N, C-alpha and C positions, 0 to 999 in steps of 0.2 A: 277625454281619451277613449272611454268606453263607447261613447256615441260615434266617434270616428271609426273605431275598429269594427263596429257592427255593420258598417257599410262596405267593409273590405272583405273580399274572398281570400286575399293573400296579404299577410301582414309581415313586414320585414323588420326584424329587431334592429339590425345594424343601421337602417336608414335614419332612425330617430335618435341616434347616439348624441347628436348635437342639440337636441331640443332642450331648452332651458328647464331646469328643475326636475327632469325625469331621470330616474335610475332605470334606463330603458330595458336593458337586457333582462334583469330580474323581473321587472314589471310585465314585460311581454310574456315571459314564460308563465308567470302567475296567472295572467289573463287568459292565455291561450292553451295552457296545459291540458284542460279537460279532454279535448279530442282534437288531434292534429296528425298530420303526416309531415315528415321533414323533407326538405329539398334544399337547393342552393342556387344562387345566381351570383353574378359579378356586379359589385357595387363599388364605384370608384376604382381603386387598384387592389381591392381585396376580395377574396371569396367570402360571401356572407351566407349564413343559414337563415331560412325562413320556415314558417309553419303554416300549413294550409288548414284553415279552420273548417271542420266538418260538422260542428255542432254549435248552434247559436249560444252566444255568451249569456243570454238572459236565462238560460236553463241552469247555469251554475250559480252557486251561492258562496259567499265568503264565510269562513268559519265563524266570524264574529256575528253573523246574522242568523245562525242556526240556534234554535232554542232547545235546551236539553229536554229529553223525554225519557220515559222508562225504557224505550227501545233504542236509545242513543248509544253509539259506540264512539269512544274518544281515545286519543293517544298522541304520541309524539313521533315524528318521522325524522330520522337522522341518517347521515351517511356512514361509511365504514370507519371513519375517524371520530365519530361521535358528534359531528357538526350538524346542527339543526338545518332542515331543508325547507325553506318557504316556497310556496307556489306549487306544491305537489298536488296533482289531481287525485281525488279519492271519489270513486264512482261505484254505484251498485250495478253489477253486471246485468245487462239486459234491460236496464231502465235508463231514464234520462236524469235520475237523481245523482247529484254529485256536489262536492265541496272542494275548497282549495285550502291547503295548510297555510297558517299565518307565518309571520316573520320569525317566530320561534319554533316553527315546525309542528305546531299544535293543530289538531283537527278534531271536529266533532260532527258526526253524521247520524241521521235517524235511520237505523237499519235493525232488522230482527235476526234472530238466530237462524242460520241456514243461508242467509244472503251471502253472496260472494262480492267482496270489495276488491276493486281493481285500483292499484296504486301505480301511477305513471308520472314520469318526470324526464325532461330532456337530459340526456347524458347518463341516464340510469336505466337499468332493466326493469320492465314492468313486473309487478307481482300480483298474484291473485290469492286472497286469503278468505277462507270461509269464517263467517261470524259464529262464535260459540256463545256460551252462556255468560262469559265474563264481559263486562262493559269496556274494559281497558285493552287496547291493542296497539302496542308500540311496534314500529316498523324500522328495519335497517335496510336502506336502499343500496344495491350493489351497482358499482360503476359499469357502464356499458363501454368496455375497453375499445371496441371497434370505433365507437363514435368519439370518444375522448381523445384518442391518440391521433388527432388530425395533423399535428405538427411534431417534428423531430428536430432537435438541435443538430445542425450539420456545420461543416467548416464555414465560418464567417456568415452565419445566418440560420434560417429555419426553412424546412420544407414540409409539405404534407407527407404524412407517413406513407400513404399509398404510392407516392411518386418517388420515394427514396430507393435508389438502386445501388448505392454504395454499401459497403459492409460496415455497419455501425451497431455497437452494442451499448446498452445502457443498464443502469441498476437503480432500483427503487431506493429512495432516501430512507424509507422506513426500514429497509434491510440493513442499513448502515448505523442504526441507532443502537450500537453496542458499546460496552465500556472500553472503548479504544480512544485514547487521546489523539492518536495519529490517524488521519483520514485515509492515508495510503494503506496502512495495515488493515483497515476495515474492508478494503476491496478484495482481500485475499480470498480466492475461491468463489467469488460472487458474480463474476462477469466473464463471459466467454471471450477468449483471446487475450486475457490479461494474465501474465505469469508474475505472481506476486509472492515473494518469500521474505519472511521476517528473520533476519539473522541475529537479532539480539532483543531481549526484553528490558534492557536497561533504560530507565527513563532518560530521555534526551539523546540516546544513542540507538533508538529503536526504529528509525526510518527504514521501511522495507525496500528491498531491491525490486524493481518494477520493469518488466519488459512487455511489449505488445507483440504477441505471436512469437515469443522467443527471441533468439539472437540471430541476426542476419548478417553481421559484419564482425570481423576481428579487428576493425579499426578503433579509433578513439571514442566514437559516438555510438552507443548501443541503446540508450534510453529514449523513451518517447518525449515528444514536446508536450508540456503541460501548460494549458491556457486557462486562466481564471477570468471569466467575463471577457474573453478574447485577448488577454494580455499574458505574456510569459511570466509566470509566477510559480512559487512552490505551494502545492496544495496541502502539504503535511501540517502547516500551521493554521489551517482553517478550522473553525468549529463546525461540527455537523449542523448546528442550528442555522448557520449562514447559507447552507447549500440548498439549492432548488433541484438540480439534476446533475448527473455525471454521465457522460457518454464517451465512448472510445471509438475513434475513427481508425479503421484497420487497413483498408485497401487503398490502392492508388487513386481511385475515383474520389474517395472521401477526403484524402489528404493532399492531393496534388496542388490545391490552391495555396498551401503553405510552402510548397517548393522545397528548398534546401533545408528547411527546418523540420520537415516531417518524414524523413527517411525511415524512422523507426516507429511511426504511428503517432497519433495525437490524442491527448486526453482533454476533453472539454468539461470544465466545471462552471456551472452557472449559479450565481448566488440568487437568493430570494428577492423578489420585488414586491412592491405594494400593489394592492387591488382595490377596486372601487367597492367599498363595503363599510359598514360601521366599524369603528376600531375594535380589534380583537386583541386582547392581551394573553399571551401564552407564557406559562411559567413551568420550568422543570427543575427538580431537585433530586439528585442521585448520590448515594454514598454507599460505601462498602469496604471490603477488605480483600487482600490478595495474598497468595503464598506462592512458593516456588516448588512446583511438583516434581521437577526432574533435576534435582541437585546431584552432582557427582558424589559417589560414595568412596571414601578413602579408607585405607587400611588402619586398623588400630595398632598401638605400639607393640603389643605382644606378638602379633602375627608378623609385624614388620621385622622384629628382631629374629624371628624364626626364618623368615625368607632371606634375611641378610646373611645369616649363618649358612644357609643353603647355597647362596650365590658365591660365598667365599670358600666354601668347602671346609670351613673351620668353625670352632665355637667362639666366635667373636663376642657374642652375648651369652653369658652363662645362664643355666636353667634357673638359678636363684634370682638373677636379674629379671628374667622373663616372668617368673612367678610374682615378683614384686610389682611388675607392670600390670599383671592381670588382677592382682588384689588391691591395687590402688595405694600401695604402701608409700607414704611420704612422696607426694607428687612433686616436691621441689628437687629431690634427689633422683627420683624415678619418674620423670615427666612422661605422660601419655596423653597427648593433646590432639583432639580433633579440631584442626584449625578452622574448618568450615563452620562448625558449631560456634566457635568463638567470634566469627565475623558476621554471620547471618542470623537474623531472627525469623521466627516462623511466619508472622503475619505483619502486613502493613496496611495502610488505609489509602483510599482515594475518594475524591469528591468532585462532583460535576454539577454546576448550577447554571441556569440560563433564564433570561427573560427577554421577550420581544413583543413588539406591538406592530400590527399590520392593519392598514386600512386606507381610506382616501375617498375621493369623490371624482366628479367629472374633470376637475381642473388639476388635481394633485393626488398622487398615490405615494405611499411611503411604507418602508419596512425598516424598523430600527431594532437592533438587538445588542445584548451584552451577555457575555458568558464567562465563566470561571472554571478552571480545572486545576486540581491539585493531585499530583501523582507522587507518592512516596515509595522509595525503594525498600528493600528488605535487609539493609545493613543495620547493625546495632549502633547506638549512640553511647558515648562515654559519659556517664553521669557526673564524673569529676571535672569535666571540661566545661568551659563557658561557651562552647560552640558545638554544633551538631556535626556528626561525622557521616550520617546517613545521606543517601541521595534524596533530593527533594526538587520537584519541578512544579512551578506555578505558572499558569498561562492565563492571560486576560484577553478576550477578543471583543471587539466592538465593530459594528457595522451600521451604516445609514445609507440606504438606497432610496432616492427620491426621483419620481417621474412627474414631470410637469407638462400639461397641455397648454402651450402658450397661445396658440390660435387653433383654428379648425385643421390646419395643415402643418403645424409646427409643434414638435415635442422636444423637450430637454430632459436629459437624465443626468443625475449626479450621484456617483457611487463613491463612498469613502469607507474603507476598512482599515482596521488597525489591530495589532496584537502586541503584547508585551510578555516576554518569557523570562522568568527569574529562576535560575538553575543553581543548585547547591550540590557540591560533590566533595568527597574526601580530598585532602590536600596532597595528592600525588600528582607528579607531572607525567605527561604522556612520554612513554619510552619506546624505543625501537628494539623489539625482542623477537628472535626467531623469524627474521625477515619481514616483520610487519609492525605497525604501530599499535600499542596497547593503550586503551583508555584507562583512567584511574581504577575503575572497578575490575577490569581485566587484569590489571597489575596485581590486585589483591588475590585473584585466582592464581596468578603466576607465583606470587610469594608463598601462597599456601601449598602449591605443588613443590616449590623449591625446598620447603622446610619439612622434614620428616617429623613424625609424632614424638620422637625421642629427643629432638634437637634442643629444646629449651622449655622450661615452664613459662606459662603466659606472663606471670608476675612473680616477683620474689620479694621477701621482706628484707629491707635494707637498713632498718634501724627503728628507733623510737623517737617520737617527738617530745616536746617539753611536758606533755601531759601523760606520757607513757603509752600513747597509742602507736600501733605499728605503722610504719611508713613503707610504702610499696614502690617498687621500680619494675621496669619491663625487663623480662628475661632476655639474655643475650644468647643467640644460637651458638652451638658448639662447632659448626662447620664454617669454614671460610666462604664468604660469598652469600651465605644465607642471611635472611632478615627475620625479625619477629613480625609475622603478619598482623597480629593484634596491635603492636606498636605503630605499624604503618597506617592502620585504620584510625586508631584512637589518638595517636600522638603526633600526627603529621600535619595538623592544621586543616584548612579547607580551601576549596576553590569556589568562586562565585562568579556567575556571568549574568549579565542583564542585556537582553536583546529587544529592540523595539523596531517595529515595521509599520509603515503607513502605505496604503495602496489607494490611489485615487484615480478616477476617470470621469470625464465629462463628455457627453455625447449629445449632439444636436442633429435632429432628423427633420427634414423638410419634404413634404409631399409636393411633387412637381406634376401632378395630374393636369394642371392648367396648361402645361407645355405638351405633355404626352401622357395619355391615360395609362396608369399603372407604373409611372416612374416616380422614384424618390431618391434622395441623396442624404447621406449621413456622414458626419465627421466626428471623430473622437480623439481625445488627447488624454494620455495617462501619465502619471508621475508616481513612482514608487521610491521609497527611501528606506534603507536598512542600516541600523547602527547597533554595535555591540561592544561591550566592555567586559573584559575578563580580569577579575582580581584573583591573585594568588596570595593567600595568607598561609604560608608554610613554615614548618620547622621540623627538626629531628629531636626526638626525645632520647634521654640517656638510657643505656641498657646495662644490665648487671649480670654477673655470673657468681654462683656459689662456689667458693674455693675450698670450703671445709666447714667443720663444726667445732665450736669452742667446747673443749672437754669439760670445763668447769660450769659454764652457763647453759650449754646445750644449744646456744643460738648459732645461727649460720654466720660464717665468715663470707663477706661479699666484696667483690672487686668491681669497680666501674670499668666496663669494657669500651663503651663509646660515650663521648661527652655530647650532650644534647644542648638545645637552645631553650632558654626560659621563655622568650617572647616570639610571637609570630612575626615573620617577615612580611614584606608588602611588595607587590609588583602588579602593575595594571597594563593591559594591552588593549588599545581601542582598534576597532575596524569599522568601516562604513562603505556603502556603495549606493548608487542610485541609478535609476533607469527611466527613460522617457520614450514613449511611443506615440506616433501620430498615424492615424488611418483616415482615409477618405474613401467612401464606398458609394457606388451608384447601383441601384437595384431597379429591376423592371419585371413586372408580372402582369400577364394579361391572358384573357380567354377570347378566342375568336370562334364565332359560329357555334358556341356551346360544345365544341369538340376539341379544339386545339388549344392546349395550355402551354404558353411560352414564358420562360423566365430567363433572366440574365443578371449577372453581377460582375462588376469591375471594381477593383480596389487598389489603391496605392498605400504602401506600408513603409515605415522607417522606424528604426529603434536605435537608441544610443544608451550604452551601458558604461558606467565609469566605476572602477574600483579605486576609491579615494585613499586607500591605505595599501596599495600594491607594493610588492617588494622589489620591483624593478621599473626602470623607465619605460621599457617596452610594454609591460603589463599595465602601466598607469595610463596609457593612452586610451581614449574612448574606443569601445568595441561598437562598430557601426554595422547595421544591416539595413538593406533596402530591397524593395521588390514590388512587383505587380502581380495581381491575381485576377483570373477571369473564370467565370462559370456560365454556361448556357444549358438550359434544360428544355425538354419538349415532351409533352404527353398528348396522346390521341385517345380521347374518350376514356381516360383513366384505365387504359388497357396496355398500350404500347408506350414505352418510355425510353428516352435517349438523353444522355448528358455528356458534356465535354467540359473538362476543367484544365486549367493551366496556371502554373506559377513561373514567374520570371524573376530570379533573385540575383543579387550581387553579394560578393564576399571580399573582405579585405585580405584573405589569406592567399589569393592568387594574383598573378601579375596582370597588368593592363592587357586587354584583349581577351582575357580568359576569366574575368571576374564575374561575368553574368552567365547564368545558365537557364535553359528553358526546360520545363518539366511538365509535359502534357499527360492527360489521362482521359479515357472515355469509358462509358458504361452503357449497357442496354438492359432493358427489363421488360417482362411480359407478365401482366396480371391476368392470367388466363381465366380465373374464376369470375372476372367481370364480363366475360363474353356471354352473349345471349344464348348461345348453344350449350353453355356449361351444364352438364347433366347431373353432376354430383352435388345435390343439395346439402349433404352432410359436410362437404368441404366448402366453407364460406370464403376462404382466402387461399389462393395458390399463386405465388409469384416466383418466377425464375429470373435471375439477374446475373450479369457477368460484367467484369471490368478488367481493364488492362491499362498500364501507365508507367511512367518513369518518375522516380523521386531521386533526391540527391542529398549529399552531406558534405560539409565543409570542414569538419573538425580535424585538427591535427593532434598527434599524440602529445601527452604531457602538457596539454593546454598551451601549446606553443602557438605563435602567431607569425604571420608574414613569411610563409614557407619559401617564398621566392627570393628572400634576402639572405645574404651571407653574413655570418657573425664573426667578428674579428676580436681576438683577445690574446692572452699570454698563456693559454692552455697547452701549447705545443712544447713548452720547456724553454731552455736557454743554454748558456755556456759560461765558463769561468774565464775572465780576462784579467790582464795586468800582471805586473811583477809580483805583487801580493794578490793572487787571484781572488776575485770576487764574482759572485754569480749574477748574471744579467739575463733577464727573460726577454725573449723576442716576441714580436707581434706576428700572429699568423691567423689563418682562416680556420677558426674552431669548428664552424659548421658551414657547409656549402649550401648556398641557395639553389633552388631548382626552378629554372625559368619556365618549364613546360608543365608545372604542377596544375592539376585541374580537379574537377568535382569527382567525388565518389558517387557512383550511380547504382540505383536499384530498379530493376525491371520487374514489376509486380503484376500478377494475374490472380483473379479471384472469380469463382463461380459459386452462387448461393441459391438456396431455396427457402421460401417462407411459406408456412402452412398453418392454417387455422381450421379446426374442424368442430362440428357440433355446436354451432353458435359460439365459437371461440372458447369452448370448454377445453380443448386441447390445442396448444400452439407449439410449433417447432420452427427454429431457425437453424440452418446448417450451411457451413461454408467450407470449401476447399481452397487453399491458397498456395501460391508458389512465388518465390522471389529469387532472382539471380542478381547478386550484388557484384559489381565489377569496378575496376580502377580504385580499389580500396586504398585509402590514405594510410600509409604506415611509415615507420622509421626503419630504414633498412637494417637487416641483421647479419647479412653475409659479406659486407664490404670489409676487407682485411685492414688491420691497423696500419699496415705498410703504406696505405694510401695517404697517411698523414692527416687524418681527421680525428678530432676529439669526440665529436658527436656524429652518429650515423646520419646521412642525409635522408630527407623525406622522399617518398615516391608513391606513384599510383601503381601499386603492384599487389594484386590479389583478386581472387574470384571465390565467391562463396554462395551456396544455394541453400535456401531454407524453405521448407514446405510442411503442410500439415492440414488438419481440420479443426474447426471449433464449432460449437453448437449449443443451443439452449432448448430445453424442453419444459413445458409448463402445463399443469392440469388444474382446472378450477371447477368446483362443483358444490352444490348445496342440496341438503335434504332437510326440508322444513327450516327450523331455526339453526341447524348445524351447517356451517360452511367450512370448506377446507381447500387448501392450495398445496399442491406438490410441485416442486420445481428442481431443476438441476442444470448444470452447464459442464462442458468438457472441452479441454484444449489439448491437442497433440501437435507438437512441433518437432521437426528433425532437420538439423543443418549438416552440411558437409563442406569442408574446405576443398575447393577444386584446384586452387593455385595460391601459393604464398612464397615469400622469400625465406627459404631455409636451405641449409647446406644438405647436399645429397648424402644419403646414408646407404650403407651396403645393402640393406634389405628395405624394400618399399613399405612393409608393414610397420616400420619404426618411424616413419615420417608422419607429420601432422596432416600433410596433404592426403586427401582421400578419407579423412575421418572427421568426426564431429568436432566443433570448436570446444576446447577445454577437455578433450578426451584424456582419460588417465592411461598411462603406459606403465607396464611393470611385468614382473615374472608371474607365472602361474604356479601357485603353491599346491603341492600334492599331499600335504600333510607333514608329519614329523618323522624323522628317522628313528627307528626303534632300536637298532643295534649297529655295530660296526660292519657286520656282514652286509646289511642293506646299503650302507654307505659305499662299500667296496664294489657292489654290483651295480651301482647307479652311475650315470655320467658325472664326470668331475665338475664340481662347483667352484668357480674361480673367485670366491668372495671370502677368502680366509679359511682358517681351520674349521672343519666340520666334525661335530661329535653327535652321538646319539641324543635325541631330543631337539636337534636343530631342524630348521625348515628344509624340506625337500622340494626342489623346483623341477618344472618341466623343461626338457631340452626342446624348445619350441621349433628350432630350425633343424633339429636332428643331426647336428654336426659332431656329437660325441662329448661336448662340454656345455656347461651352463655358464653363460657370461652375459655381457651387456646386449649382445645381439639377440638374446632370447627374450628381451623385454618387448612385449607386444601390446596391442590395445586391450585394456581390461575395464570392465564396468562401463560407466557412462561419463558425463561431465557433471560439474557441480551446479548446473542450472537444470531444473527438472524439465524433461520433455513432455510429461503429462501432468496437468493440474486439473482439478475438478472440484465441484461443490454441489451439494444437494441438501434439500431440507423440506420442511412442511410447516404450514401455518393452519391452525385450527381455531374456529370461532363458534361459540355456542352462547346465545343470549349475550350477556355482558362479558363472558370469559374469553380469553384468547391465549393460545399456547403456540410457541414457535420452537423449532429445533433445526440446527444447521450443522452439517459436516463439511469439511474440506480436506483435500488430500493432494499428494504428489507422488509421482513414480518415475521410473527411468532416470534416476539421479544417484550419483556416487560422490562420496566425500573422502578425503585423505586422512590418514592417521599418522601421528608422530609426536615428537616432543619429549622432554625429559621425564615427565610423569607417566605418560603412556608407555614408554619403553622402560621397563624396570631397571633401576640402577644404571641408567644411561651414562651418568658421570661418575659412577662408582658407588659402592655401598656407603650409606650414611648421607649421601647427597641427593636430596629429592625424595618426594613422597611416592606412594604407590596406590593404585586403585584397588578396591576390594576384589576386582576381577582377577588380580594376580594370583589369587588362591587356586584358580583354574589353570594349572600349569602342568607341563610334562615333568615327571620325576622318575627316578629309577624304580621307586616303589609303586608308582602309578603311571606307567608308560602309555598314556592315552594319546593315540596318534591324532586325535581331533581336539586336543586341549586348546583353550583360547590362547595361552601363551606357550612359547617354546621353553626349553630349559632356561633357568636363570643363570646369569653370569655377572661377575664384577666388572662393570663397564659393558657397553652395548656390543653384541656380537655383530660384526659386519655382515655375516651371512644372513642372520635372522631378520635383519631390518632393511633389506633391500626393498625398493618399491615393488610391491607384489599384490596379489589378491588378498594377502593377510594385512596389508597396510591401507586398505580402503574399506569403507563400510557402506551398506545399502541405506540410502536416504529415504526410501519409501515410507510413507506414513499416512494414516487416517486420523484426523483430529475432530473430536466433538467440539466444535468451535463455539457454539452459542446455544443456550437454553433460556427460554423466556416464558414466564407465566404472568398474565395481567388480568385486571378486571376494570371495566368501564362502567361507571355508575349511571343509573337511569337519569334522564334529564329532569323528570318530575321530582327526583330526590334532591337535586342540587340547585334547581332553579330558584327556590326561595332564598338561598344565600347568595344569589347573584352570579352563579357560575354557569358557563355554557357547557363545559365538559370536565370530567375528572376521571383520571385513570391511575391506578396504582399497579406496580409490577415488581417482579423479582427477576433479575437477569444474571446469568453466569456465563463467563467467557473463558475459553481454553479449559473446558471441563475435563476432558480425558484425551489421552494419546495412545494410539495403537500403532506400534512400529516394531520391526524386527530388531532394530538397534535400541538398546535399553540403557546404555551407560550415561547418556545425556540426550537432550532434545536434538534429534538429527536436523531439524530445520535450521538450526543455528550454523550448520556447516563447520562446526569447530573440529580441529584436528586433535584436540586433547581435552575438550570439555571446559575450556576456560572462558566461554561466552556466558553472559548473564542469561539465565533461562527465561523463556516466555512465561510470564506470571499467569496464575489462575485467579480470576476475579469473580467475586459474588457481590452484586449490588442490589439494593432496593431503591425504588424511585417513585416519584409522583409527577404526573403531568396534569396541568389544569389550564383552562382558558376562561376568560371573563369577557 
């Protein structure tokens, strides 16, 4: 091979890929690295790189042929991940002396102090290092981002980064290696255009809400399409070890090929594949602990009694009783219980382990991985029970991706992924409370709020056993409707669920260059299956009340209040579903006259989804989707770019003749920095791009189907017939089908700029976007009941506009051995409802039309009335009796009274308009340090519920927050107190929707801190290791927010959401 290359002035690595026995790419680089310039040409149907040799190979030596001398310098060359780099050119500047690093990245060269060594390698930035007195010189090569980012994952394929003119954001997988079991949560604040908020930290219930560029529709479908390896799947159950890249397609040009599925953006997740290299085994082990830093603080018993007396205006609890509470006198007669402390422990544990192997050769490449995650909650366990009451989640992930080169022109890929999730929870059933469903853990919060600290002791002595030991029972609450929260946790049994999922896909790709140069075809078929079984092992435990004290023995007299069950019950609920997808795709790429780059893609797609345990005959029918996609691209001399995309999709929800919709999009781009006249050398990349296009949605409200069909049933009622009247129901049209129902449409526009300066030291991506959504699919709200319908009919009725900006800024620099990276992203979105189905109101400002989606409406609070004179001089408030200490409201419409017509837009919506993230990564020798912040703004959440409103159901019923101490009283008439005057039962005036019943959700979170050390290769090579890194990583470290009663990101109205846990882990990563 050397003899052959010596006779060549240009050597093309890609041409020899099929030569038997050659690992050509690495071998070419190793042979030609000493001195070359890069260029490119078209070989077959692909763009190939080649290296123009400017120095004879005979002048270069292999490291193995260099004999050590007193003047020799030696060391190991690795990349930023610690992987050894073979084939790196090491040359003495100004001479023809040079060597090449070996397969382990090791080199040795004869050089004296003062010589300048030049290290160069394809894909990495060259370095010049002056030789000092020490003979050892280890080098870390930095990636040349401009050269490596040649391809970008786009819809249904890849494109060269230079030619991408759609709006696409991606995130480094390294940035997602945080102690987050849920991949969706790990994206929060890390990618421009992604609005990600985590509403709960409860294991198994912590999947984040996710929108791309905010909300563009008030219809049923607001979330993005998520594709894993091109197939509709849930990404939250993937292990980070499986993932190669994550990209978000944001504008119409990037998403149009997905047509009706992509109205709200697309998230592309690509799993890792095998590479042609010697097998590399990677191992990760991580473990740590977590706590709950933002637990709600409830009032103690003594203060509760004082505030209860204040609300009643009488001494319901005597001073002696209150003193006994403070002193802890006889906790069975004077219970003073902090129910949160009874349920939650301070720390829990989590574990994350993974192993994978990656490698292959010319004929086959493989990636095989297995990982395990255990995430425990912070609930306590009952040591007396033979089952656990704490939350516990265990997940096992497996993946095998194999790529086979069957012939020179035929490739076969087989991808198989699987995961199993074992979930354990307290034995509470989901209940519908305060207009929403509560999970088992949220119910524990609710019960803690429902039970005041005086209601009952946690446990009471109920007698003696045969050995004279005290037997204990659960205390019974004193108030009707209350429960003992500890009994509900420790004595209710447990729920257990097991879910298994398998994801498979086979892809065959055939090069058709023998028919037309640059043409290939690929076909893929995927099959996914999900199965879950939920087991409920529940019971109720007996509760007891102390009725008195035996005068002779001094022992408590106890009565059984509720009779419990000795044994656990059993109930099992299975569920399963499956999905099949078929895709056939034709691709064409070619360059003409070294100036015109042309590409095209055409694809047929169909998907079948079946819910095998559906609750109705309609929903048990297969969900079918079908469509065509087309893309054409053109580039002239890598300066001018044009692209046209189109999706043509069918939906079962619309009648014949309207089932298929066409969704086109186009884009233009100008890479002005590639012009020969470009004068600004400091700006190495400047691209301007713009796109416009149409997207669609087919989703009906409430997951309904076949909107054009009428539903008939007995919902309209009946009549009594006969001499002895009996009721007979009649058959009627419960829901009216709509024959002209059609697609919801979104017209999207985007203009963006990409900038790189100072040899890519500084990079900026910035986009402005605008979307007008029309024909929004809704269920009517204004059709009167006199029309004789049970369910409101569907309609295309509504217009909404969403616009904003998003961008990413990055700065990379190095000073000697010190390297650092500063980065950040920002997203601002603002939507406005232009038209919707709502009843006309007297004042336009009270309508949702003209305001943002989810806008809060309420009165504007002006403070608290100080005296009766102020009440008399203010406009009359029409919400019941008003007293000093009550809330004073603004007469918004200035009509002399404060009533419902004065409720106006207040605050924002519960989806943040602004999200952002920023951080830094520092590297020095083997040490690395990372810090990352994320935040949100322009977001408002509502307040309410029995615990937030003091004594809402009356004194003695329900708990109070510690914040209740900050209240208006006659002795301290603070007009800005957090709470108005206390009352026995909620004051209608004080708890109207207003600026006092919302809170600012703005926050800044120190999301991640990481400190690590990578060992030198020379230290670990003797034990057979390629790389070794140890690290400490903390997640959710600190929260800075104006609202401090609970974590505002949970959007809770009363603090009953499981907080986001703070985790501190230590870990090790090694490769062999």
